[in-house]
C-alpha positions in Angstrom: 9.8 18.4 17.0 11.9 20.0 14.4 12.5 18.8 10.9 16.1 17.6 11.6 15.3 15.6 14.9 12.2 14.1 13.1 14.6 12.9 10.3 17.0 11.6 12.9 14.4 9.6 14.7 13.2 8.0 11.6 16.5 7.2 10.2 18.0 6.0 13.2 15.0 4.3 15.0 14.0 2.9 11.6 17.4 1.2 11.2 17.1 -0.2 14.6 13.5 -1.5 14.1 14.7 -3.2 10.6 17.6 -4.7 12.8 15.4 -6.1 15.3 13.2 -7.7 12.5 16.1 -10.2 11.5 18.3 -10.3 14.5 17.8 -11.3 18.3 18.9 -9.1 21.0 21.9 -11.5 21.8 23.1 -11.2 18.1 22.7 -7.4 18.3 25.1 -7.3 21.4 27.7 -9.5 19.3 27.5 -7.2 16.4 28.0 -4.3 18.7 31.1 -5.9 20.2 32.4 -6.6 16.6 32.0 -2.8 15.8 33.4 -1.4 19.4 35.8 -3.9 20.8 37.2 -6.1 18.2 36.4 -8.0 15.1 34.7 -11.2 15.6 36.1 -14.5 14.1 35.2 -16.9 11.5 31.3 -17.3 10.8 30.2 -14.9 13.6 32.6 -12.3 11.9 30.9 -13.0 8.4 27.5 -12.6 10.1 28.5 -9.4 11.9 29.9 -7.9 8.7 26.7 -8.8 7.0 24.5 -7.1 9.6 26.4 -3.9 9.4 26.1 -3.6 5.7 22.4 -4.4 6.0 22.0 -1.5 8.5 23.9 0.7 6.1 21.4 0.0 3.3 18.5 0.4 5.6 19.8 3.9 6.7 19.9 5.0 3.0 16.6 3.7 2.3 14.8 5.6 5.4 16.7 8.6 4.4 15.0 8.5 0.9 11.7 7.8 2.9 12.2 10.9 4.9 12.7 13.0 1.7 9.4 12.0 0.5 7.7 12.8 3.7 9.4 16.2 4.0 8.4 17.1 0.1 4.8 16.1 0.8 4.8 18.2 3.9 6.0 21.1 2.0 3.4 20.8 -0.8 0.5 20.4 1.8 1.7 23.7 3.6 0.8 25.6 0.4 3.9 27.8 0.5 5.9 29.4 -2.2 9.1 28.5 -3.8 11.2 30.8 -1.6 10.4 29.0 1.7 11.3 25.6 0.2 14.5 26.9 -0.8 15.2 27.9 2.8 14.0 24.7 4.1 15.3 22.4 1.5 18.5 21.1 3.3 16.4 20.7 6.6 13.3 19.3 5.6 13.4 17.6 2.3 17.0 16.6 1.9 18.0 16.4 5.5 17.0 13.0 5.9 19.0 11.6 3.0 22.0 13.3 4.2 21.5 12.0 7.9 20.8 8.5 6.2 24.3 8.8 4.3 26.1 9.6 7.5 24.6 6.8 9.4 25.4 4.5 6.5 28.9 5.6 6.4 29.3 4.8 10.1 27.8 1.5 9.7 30.0 0.7 6.7 33.2 1.0 9.0 32.4 -2.2 11.1 31.3 -3.8 8.0 34.6 -3.5 6.5 36.5 -5.0 9.5 38.8 -7.9 9.0 37.8 -11.1 10.8 39.9 -12.1 13.9 42.6 -14.7 13.0 41.6 -17.3 15.6 38.3 -18.7 16.7 36.8 -17.7 20.1 34.6 -19.6 22.4 31.7 -17.3 21.9 31.4 -18.1 18.3 29.3 -21.3 19.1 26.9 -18.9 20.5 26.0 -17.6 17.1 25.5 -20.8 15.3 23.1 -20.5 12.1 19.5 -21.0 13.2 16.7 -23.1 11.8 14.1 -21.4 9.7 11.2 -21.3 12.6 13.9 -19.4 14.7 13.4 -16.2 12.7 10.0 -15.7 14.3 10.9 -14.4 17.6 9.8 -11.6 20.0 12.3 -9.1 18.7 10.6 -9.6 15.0 7.2 -8.4 16.4 9.0 -5.6 18.3 10.8 -4.6 15.1 7.8 -4.5 12.9 5.7 -2.6 15.6 8.5 -0.1 15.8 8.8 0.5 12.2 5.1 1.0 11.8 5.1 3.3 14.7 7.9 5.3 13.0 6.2 5.6 9.9 2.8 6.7 11.4 4.5 9.2 13.6 6.8 10.4 10.8 3.9 10.7 8.3 3.4 14.5 7.6 0.5 16.0 9.5 -2.9 15.9 7.2 -3.9 19.2 6.0 -4.0 21.2 2.8 -6.2 21.4 -0.1 -7.6 18.2 -1.5 -5.1 16.6 -4.2 -2.2 18.1 -2.1 -2.8 16.5 1.1 0.2 14.0 2.2 -2.1 11.3 2.0 -3.0 12.1 -1.5 0.3 12.6 -2.5 2.2 9.4 -1.0 -0.7 7.0 -0.6 -2.3 7.0 -4.0 -4.3 3.7 -4.1 -3.6 3.0 -7.9 0.1 3.4 -7.6 0.4 1.2 -4.6 -1.8 -1.4 -6.2 0.2 -1.4 -9.4 3.6 -1.8 -7.6 2.1 -4.6 -5.3 0.6 -6.4 -8.4 3.8 -6.0 -10.4 6.0 -7.2 -7.6 3.9 -10.4 -6.9 3.9 -11.2 -10.7 7.5 -10.8 -11.2 8.5 -12.6 -7.9 6.3 -15.7 -8.9 7.9 -15.6 -12.2 11.4 -15.6 -10.9 10.6 -18.0 -8.0 13.0 -18.8 -5.3 11.0 -16.2 -2.8 12.5 -17.5 0.4 15.9 -16.0 -0.5 14.4 -12.6 -1.1 16.4 -11.8 -4.3 13.2 -12.3 -6.6 11.0 -10.2 -4.2 13.7 -7.4 -4.1 13.9 -7.3 -8.1 10.1 -7.5 -8.4 9.6 -4.5 -6.3 12.5 -2.8 -8.0 11.1 -3.3 -11.5 7.5 -2.5 -10.6 8.3 0.5 -8.5 10.7 1.8 -11.0 8.3 1.4 -13.9 5.4 2.9 -12.0 7.7 6.0 -10.9 8.9 6.4 -14.5 5.3 6.2 -15.9 4.4 8.8 -13.6 7.2 11.0 -14.5 6.6 10.6 -18.2 2.9 11.9 -17.6 4.2 14.8 -15.7 6.7 15.8 -18.3 3.9 15.6 -20.8 1.6 17.7 -18.9 4.5 20.4 -18.3 5.0 20.1 -22.2 1.2 21.0 -23.1 1.1 23.2 -20.0 -1.7 21.4 -18.1 -1.3 21.5 -14.5 -3.7 18.6 -13.6 -1.7 16.4 -15.7 1.6 17.4 -14.0 0.0 16.8 -10.6 -1.5 13.5 -11.4 1.8 12.2 -12.8 3.8 13.3 -9.8 1.2 11.9 -7.3 1.6 8.5 -9.1 5.4 8.6 -9.3 6.0 9.6 -5.6 3.4 7.1 -4.3 5.0 4.4 -6.5 8.4 5.4 -4.9 7.2 5.2 -1.4 5.3 1.9 -2.0 8.6 0.4 -3.2 10.8 1.7 -0.2 8.0 0.4 2.2 8.0 -3.0 0.4 11.6 -3.3 0.4 12.0 -2.3 4.1 9.2 -4.5 5.4 9.5 -7.8 3.2 12.3 -8.0 0.6 15.3 -6.8 2.9 14.4 -8.9 5.8 14.3 -12.0 3.4 17.4 -11.3 1.9 19.2 -10.7 5.4 18.0 -13.9 6.6 19.2 -15.7 3.5 22.6 -14.0 3.9 22.8 -15.0 7.6 22.3 -18.5 6.9 24.9 -18.5 4.0 22.4 -19.4 1.4 22.2 -16.2 -0.8 23.8 -12.9 -1.5 22.5 -9.2 -0.9 21.4 -7.4 -4.2 23.5 -4.3 -3.5 22.8 -2.5 -6.8 19.0 -2.7 -6.1 19.3 -2.1 -2.4 21.3 1.1 -2.7 20.3 2.3 -6.3 16.4 2.4 -5.6 16.6 4.6 -2.5 19.1 7.1 -4.4 16.7 6.9 -7.4 13.8 8.1 -5.1 15.8 11.0 -3.7 16.5 11.9 -7.5 12.8 11.6 -8.1 12.2 14.2 -5.1 14.5 16.6 -6.7 12.9 16.3 -10.2 9.4 16.8 -8.6 10.7 19.7 -6.5 12.2 21.4 -9.9 9.0 20.8 -11.7 6.9 22.5 -8.9 9.0 25.4 -8.3 9.5 26.1 -12.1 6.6 28.7 -13.3 4.6 27.2 -16.0 2.7 29.4 -18.6 -0.9 28.3 -19.0 -1.8 28.2 -22.8 -5.1 29.7 -23.7 
């Protein structure tokens, strides 16, 4: 499977998987009618627009995740800077572009105005009780999301320290993000609406990535390759941990609260973190491709 097709599968399939986590098959059919046939009225239209906005956000998140996978695959291959320039658009920054394209397409039905009159089908989409969120589709969505992450993860290989598992699954970074997110979430409270979880992951993940970049910049200044590598590994792993946590935990909680009319979506965090991870990958590529003179 070439890089473009792999990125399309990750972005498109992942967006569908995250949609199944929080929406039933019947609801998905109604949201498709809103996009392809005509806008739904009243509460159904509000939920349809909220769904397509969430799908747009998920596409950008999965595109950023694909960028980290592509960058790790390149580093594990051990190739020089010239091949990465040739493969930059396809393997590293191809998934973010595909994510932006899919996000733009999803944003169109999210912007459709509600129909002026209610219809009989609106009653089929009444708000559900909290227990109804645990459905067969939820399990299928999580299973599909996990399968896509495993199948899209770069093939193991390369020298120790440059293997994808070492670059993206650095245990201290994942533990730091998880512990920080739990602490901030408990401090903020109101976990059920998801905003505190989203903010906790954003602060913990952003702080971890920033600390890793600071270490990498310090290593670059003193010309120590080990320090640069350690900082980039911590930053990339923190970014991946944040994206996975947002997609698997925080965003579904937010989407359920929005669907029930009990909360609002954190748009700045939802889009900003994903774009920040893409910027992190770009900075990491510049540092890796820039020659560094080793001091005696």
